[in-house]
N, C-alpha and C positions, 0 to 999 in steps of 0.2 A: 506644397514643398517648403514654402517660407516658414510655416509653423514648425515643421519638423526640423528645419535648420535652427530656428530659435530655440526649440527644446533641446537640441543637441548641444547648444552653447551653455545651457544651464548646468552648473556643477551639481546641483541637488536633484536632478531629474534622472530617473531610470525608466526608459521608454519600453513598453511592451505592447504587443498586439492582442486584441481580444475581438473575436469575430465568430458569428454563427456559421460562417462558411467553412467547408472542409479544408483542412490544412493545405493539401497540394494546390487546390484551386485558389486559395487565399494568396499563397506565394506567387502564383502565376499572375493574378490580378495586380499585386504590388509591383512585380517586375515590369509588367506592361506599363504601369504608371510611372516607373522609374524611381520608386521609393522603397524597394525591398531592402536595400542596404541600411535603411534607417532603423530597422527592427532586428534585434539580435536573435540569432538562431537558438533554439532550445528554450526560449521564453515565450510567454503569451499563452493563449488558449484558443481553441478552434472548435467548430461544430463537430468535428470528428472526435473530439475529446469527451463530449457529453451531449446527450440529446436535449437535456434541460439547460437552456441558455443561462439560467440563473446560477448554474453550477460553475460556469466558466471563470468568473472573477477569482474565485478561491483557487482554481487550478493555476491561473496566471500568477496570482500572488505567491503560491507555493513555488512555482518555477523561478520566480524573481527573487525569492528569499535566500538567506544565507544561513549556514550552520543548521540546516534541517528545520528552520522556522520560516513560516510564510512571511512575505513582505507585509508590513503592518497596514491594516485597513485605513488607519488615520492618515497615512502618507500616500494614499492611492486616490486618484481621480479618474473616472471613466469619462471619456469624451465620445459622444454619440450623436446620432441625428434622427433617432426614432423613439417613440414611446417605449418600445421593447428594450432599447438600450438603457433607458432610465430605470425600467423595472429590473433589468439585469443588475445594474449597479446597486439598487436598493435591496435586492435579494441577498447581497453580501455586506450590507451596511456601509456602502461606499458613497462618497460624494460624486456628483455627476454634473457635467457641463454639456448642454445640448447645443447643436448648431442647426438653425432653421434654414439651411440652404437647400434642402431637398424637398420632398413632397409634403413635409409636415410644417405647419405654421408655428410661430412662437407660442400661440395659445395651446396648441396640441402638445407642446413640450414643457408645460408649466410645472411638471413634477420634478424638474431638474433644479439644482442649486442655483444655476445661472443659465441663461439662454443667449447665445450669440446669433446675430443675424447672418454672419458669414465667418469663415475661418480667419479673416484678417482681424476680427475682434477678439479672438481667443487669447493672444498674449496678455492683453490688458485684463481680461477676466481671470486668467490663471494667476497673474501677479496678485490680484486682489485676494485670491485664495491661498497665496503663499508660495506659489511656484516662482523660483528665482530669488526667493527671500529666505525660505527655510527648506528643510528636506521634505519635499513632496514629490510623489511620482505621478506622472501623467500616463495613463493607459489609453492609447488611442484605440477607438473602436471603429474600425472600418471594415 
């Protein structure tokens, strides 16, 4: 929750949800965690949008875009906690920050641009990548 609050305070952040979970179940999980309001309706991408997880970032960027142009790849960062999240980001040419707080170790997540040991480290890592400094979007992958 602290990370989402920090991201919401950043003028240059457009937050979206990217998950392999089907949309109704994803919203239910977010509501139960008390964070569903952090993510705008009508944006993001879900497992119900495409079977191929690597197709989801492009869908999320298109929904976050303006004037019929997808949100730029160079301004998008995927935050995830599995090697599949890293592959998903790379499939759309996106930067990725991994969080080693789940079943995967930092070593298993070395394909990311940066690896955090926990969510508390993410603001510092994201600042180093330009979030809060220039126009960069964080796409939370949960």
